N, C-alpha and C positions, 0 to 999 in steps of 0.2 A: 188734440194737444200734440205739440212738437215732441217726437220721441226723445229728444235730448233732455226735456224737462224731467220726466220720471227718472232718467239716469242720474241727473244732478240731485234730485231729492233722495234717491236711494243711496247715493254716494255720501250725502250729508248725514243720513241715518247712520251709515257705517262710521263716518268720521266722528260723530258725537259719541257713539258707544265706545269706539276705540280710545278717544281722548279721556273718557271717564275711567276706562279700564286701566290705562297707563298712568293715571295721575295719582299722586299721593297728597296733593295740596287741595284744600276744599274749594278754592276759587276755580281752579282748572276743572275739577270734577263738576262743579256747578255749571260752568260754561258748556261742558259736554252734555249734560242733561238738557240744557236749554236748546242747544243745537239739535238734539234729538227731537225735542218737542216741536220746534219750529219746522223741522223737515217733514214730519208726518202730517201736520195740519193740512197742507195743500192736497195730499193724497186722500185724506179723509173727506175733504170738501170737493172732490173732483166731480161727483155727480151733483149737478145744480138742482137740487131738490130740497125742499124744506127739512125733511128728516135728516139727511146727512149734515146739513148746516147746523141744525139743532144739536146733533151729537158732537160735532166739531166744537161748537161753543161750550158745551158742557165739559168736554175734554180739556179745552184750553183753560177754563176757569179752575178746574180741579188741579191741573198740572201747575198753573201759576201760583195757586195757594200753597201747594206742596213745595214748590221751588222757593217761595218766600220763607216758609218755615225752615227749610234746610239752610238758606243763606243767613237767616237770623241766628240759628243754632251755631253755625260755624263762626259768625262774628262774635257771638256771646262767649264762645269758648276761647277765641283769640283774645278778647278783652279780659277774660278771667285768668287765663293761664299763659298767654303769649304764644300759643302754638296754633299754627294753621294746618298742621299735618293731620291726616284722617285717622291714623292709628294712634295718635297721641291726644285724642279727645278724651279728657279725663273729668271734666265737670259733669256731674250727674244730670243737671237740668238740660245742658246742651246736648248731652248724649241721648236723653229721652226724646227731646224735640227733634233731633236728627233722625232718630229711629221712626218716629211717628210720620215725619215728612216723607221718608223713603217708603214707608208702608203705604202712605196715601198715593204715592206715584205708582206703586205696584197694583194696589187695589185690595189690600188686606182689610178684613173686618177689624174694627167698626168704621173704617174709612173707605168702605167699598161702594157707597151708594151710587157713585158715578159710573162704575164699570158696566153693569147690565144695560143701563139706558144708552150709554155711548156705543157699546158693541151692537146693540139692536139696530142702530141707525146706519151701520156701515155695511159695505159689501164684504163677502167672505174673505177676499184676498187681503184687504186692509185690516179686517178683524183678525186674521191670522198673524199679521205683523204686530198688531197691538197686543195679542195674547202671548207672543213668544219673544220676539226681538226687543220690544220695548221694556221688557223686564230684566234684561241682562245688566244694564248699567246700574240701576238701583240695587240689584242683588250684589253686584261687585262691591258697592260701597258698604252694604250691610255686613259683608264678610270681613271688611277691614276695621269695623268698629270694635273697640275693646269689649270682651264678654263680661260686662258688669251689670246687665239689666236682663237677667234670665227670666225673672218673673213676668216682665212686660212682654217678652217674646212668646213665652208659653201661653200667656193669657190671650194674646192676639191670635196665636196659632189655633188654640182650642175653639175660640169664638169663630174663627174663619171656617173651620171644618163643620161646625154646627150650622152657621148661617148659610154656608155654601150648600149644605144638604137640605135644610128647610126651604131656602129660597127657590130651589129648582123644582120642588115638588109640584107646584101649581102652574108651571109654565108650559106653554104650547109652542113658543117660538124657539127654534134651535139655537139661535145666537145668544138668547138670554140663558138657555140651559148651559151652553158652553161657558158663558160668563160666570155663572155660579159654580160650574165645575172648576174653573180657574181659581176662584176664591177658596174652594175646598182644598185643592191640591197645594196651593201656596201656603195654606194653613199647616199642612204637613211639613213643608220646607221650614216654616218659622219655628215649629216645635223642636227641630233638631239643629237649627242653625247655630245656637250658642254652644252646642256640645260637640258637633262634628261638622266642620265645613265641607269635607269631602262627601259625606253622606247627603248633606243638603244639596250639594252641586249635582250628585248623581240623581237625586229625586227630581230636581229642576230639569235636567236634561232628558230624563225619562218622560216627564210631563210634556216637554217640548215635542218629543218624538210622537207621542200618542195624539197630542192636539193637532200637530201637522197632518197626520193621517186622517183624523176625523174631519178637519176643515176641507181637505182636498176631496174627501169622500162626498161630503155634502155639496161641494162646488161642482163636481162632475155630475151628480144627480140633480143639480139645480133645486135643491131642497132648502126651504127657509122655515117650515113649520112641520109639526109632527104628522099632520094629515097628508102632506105631500110625499112623505116617505113611502106611502103604500103603493105608489106608482113605480118604485124602484125595480120591481121584478121584471117589468116589461122593458126596461132600458139596459140593465146590466145584471143578468141573473147570477153570474159567477161572483161578481163583486157583492151582490146583496147577500149571497150565502156566506160570504166571508165576514160581512159586517158585524154580526153578533159577537164574534171573537174580538174584533177591534174595540167595540164599545164596552164589552165586559172587561177587557184589559184596562181601559180607562177607568172602570169602576174598581179595579184592584182584586179581581178574583183569581185564585190559582187555577192552573199553572201558567198563567199568562204573565207578560212582562210587567204590567202594572202592579202585580202582587209583590214583587221583589222589594222596591223601596219602602213600602208600607210595613212589610214584615221586618225589615232591618231597623226601621224607626221604632216599632213597638218593642223589638228586642233590646234596643239601646235604652228606651225609657224604663223598661222593667229592670234592666241591670243597674239603673241609677235609682232604684226604689221609688220611682214615680208611677206606681201601679194604678192609682186612681186616674191620673191623667191618661195613661195608656188605655185603660178601659173605656173612658169616655170618648177618646178619639176613635177607638175601634168601633164603638157603637154608632158614632156619627157617620161612619162609612155606610151603614145600612140605609141612611137617608138618601145619600147620593146613589146608591145602588138601585133604589126604587125607580128614579127617573131614567137611569141608564137602561133598565129592563123595559121601561115604557118605549124607549127608542128602538130597542131590539125587537119588541113585539110589533110595533107599528111598521117596521121595515121588512121583517122577515116572515111574520106570521099573519099578515093582513093583506088581503087582495083588494084592489080598488073597486068600488061599485061601477056599474055601467054608466051611471050619470054622476060621476064624481064632480064635486063643486070646484075642484082645483083645475087650473089651466094646465093641460097636458103640454109638456115641453117638447121641443124637437129632439128626436132620438139620434142625435149626432154625438159622436164620441170625441172627447178632447184628448187626442193622442199625445200631446205635449206633456200632460200630467200623468199619463199611465205609468211610465217608468218610475218616477219618484214615488208614486203611490204604491206600486208593487214592492219596491225596496222597503219603504217605511212600514208597510203592512206586515211583511215578514218579520221585521225587527220588533214591531209592536206585539206580535204573538209569541215569538220564539226566543226572546232575548234573556228570559229568566235564568237559565243555567249559568250564564257567564257574567251576571251582574256582580257577584262577589269578586270576580277577577278584575272587573272594571273599577270597583271600589278600591281594591288594593293598589291599582295603578294610580288612582287619584290621590291616594295617601302619599 
C-alpha cells in the first residue's frame, strides 16, 4: 500500500471526529460520524482475508443502522420542534432514538452484539483505534443531549456492566475479552453521564489510557489468545512482571489507576440515594475481575510446556512502541493520587 493512503485515512478519521466535536447542528455531526466510519473501513479490510472482510461488513452494517437511527431522530425532532440544534432536542421520542443510535455506535448493551465479533476479526492496531478513537465522536454527542432520560442511561449502563462481565468469562481470545471489557467500562461511563459529564469524561479517558497500554502490550508479545500469553516470560521478562499490575488496574483494583473512576462513580451514586444501583454495579465488577485474573495467571504464573501447541514468535523487540508503552504503563499504575485533581480541572 502506498504510504500516502494510510495518512489520508487517518487524517479523515481525525477530520470526522473533529467535525463532530465542533458541530452543534445534527446534520454536520452526522456528516462527521459518517466520515469517521468510511475512513476506518479500508483500514479494517487492509488484510485481504475472509475474517477481516467479515468483520468489516458487520461493522458497516451496524454503523449504517445506527447512523440511520440518528438521522431519523434528528429529522423527527426538527419536524416536531423546528430545531436542528443538538442541545435543543426536546422531543422525548427523538431524544430516546438518538441516545439508542449513539449507544449502538459505541457498542453499549443491549446494542453490543456487533462489537466482540468485529474486534475479533481485526488486527490489534485497528482494534485499538476502534476501541478508543471511534468512541470520541458519539460520546461528544451524548454529552450534548439534554439530561432528561436518566432511566434509559442507567438501565443501559447497568446492563452493560453485567453483560460485559458475563460475556468475558468463557472467552479464550484476547480481542473478544477486550471487547467485553470495553462494554463493561463504557457501562460505568453511561451510569454517571447524566449526573456529571466531567466524571464521565475522566472515566472514559482513564479507560482509553489502560486500553492503549493493554493493546500495545499484547501487540509487542504477539499474543492473540490466552494460551499464547504463557510464552511472554521468554520474550520480555521485565514487561511480563509488570503486566499483572496493568491488567488489575484495568479491573479496577486499588491502589491502581483504574480504581479511581469507579470509586468516584460509586460515591456519586450513593450520594444520590441510588444505593441498589451502586451495589449491583460494584458486584458486576467481580465478574470482570475474574477474567482479568485469568489473564494475569496465564501471563505471569504459567510457564510454557516444552511441546507448546502455539507457534513461537520471533524474539525481536518493537523498539518504536517501547517508549509509549513505558509512559502509559507508569500512568496506568500510579495515576490514582492525582485523579481528584484532574477531575477538578475538568470541572
